[in-house]
Structure formats: structure tokens, C-alpha cells
N, C-alpha and C positions, 0 to 999 in steps of 0.2 A: 505378880510380875516375876519373870524369870530373867536371871542374869547369867550370861554365858561367860566362860573363861576368856574368850577372845575379846569380850567387851572390857574386861578388867585390864587385860594386856594393852589394848588400844588406849584406854584412859591413862595408864602408866606412861606410855610413850608420849602422849600429848602433854602430860605434866612435865616430863623431862625436857621436851622441846620448848615448852613455855619457860622453864627455868633457864635454858640456854639463851633464849631471846632476851630475857630480863638481864642476864649477865652481859650480853652484848650491849644492851641499852645502858647499863650502868657504866660500861667503858666509854660510851659516847657522851653520856651526861657528865662524866668526870672532866671533860674539856671545857665546860661552861663555867661561868663566874661562881655560881653557888653549887658547883658540881660535886665536890667531894662528899659533903654530907648526904646529898641525894644519891650519889653513886654507892655509898656504903649501904644505904637502906635498900636500894634496888638489888645490889649484889647479894646482900644477905637473904632477901626474899627469893632471889633466883636460885641460890644454893639450897634453901629450904624446900622450895617446890621441886627442884630436881632430885633431891635426896628422897623426898616423899614418893615421887614417881618410881624411883629405883626400888625402894622398899616395897611398894605395892606390887611391882613386877616380880620381885623375889618371892613375896608371899604367895602370889597366884601360882608361880611355877613350883613351889614346894608342896602344894596341897595335892591330894589325890581327888580327882574330880570324877563324878559320874559321867557317863557318856553324854555329851552335849549340854549338860545342865550342871550349874554349880550351886545356885542358891535360889530358893523360892520365898518371896516375901509376901505375906497376906495383908 
């Protein structure tokens, strides 16, 4: 299986967007009766996912990639 750099970048953006959605969801959940504990958990997960996506994007951009191919897994 060959993994291209653009695939890693796309995954990192998807993770960042998922983290943002979780953060917005945490804000909405905070207005419910049992919202604060659930909002804290969702907010923490959102921040974690978003930071992981950012780290993955930075990792992919800092590497020297062969033309069109980054990794081959057997």
C-alpha cells in the first residue's frame, strides 16, 4: 500500500475539523442539565483531536518526500 503526502495532509485537516466540531458540540452541551461534565469531556477530546491533526500536518510538511510517494507498507 502506498501512502501519499496529500493523504496525510487531508487526514490532518479532517482531524482538525473533527476537533472543532467537538468543541462546538461541547459548547452546546454545556447548556443542558448535565452539561458541564459532558462539555468538559467533549471539549478535552476536541482539543486533543485538533492538536493531533495539527501535529500530523506539521510532521508531514517537515519531511522530505520522494516525488509522489511517501511510504510503502508491505
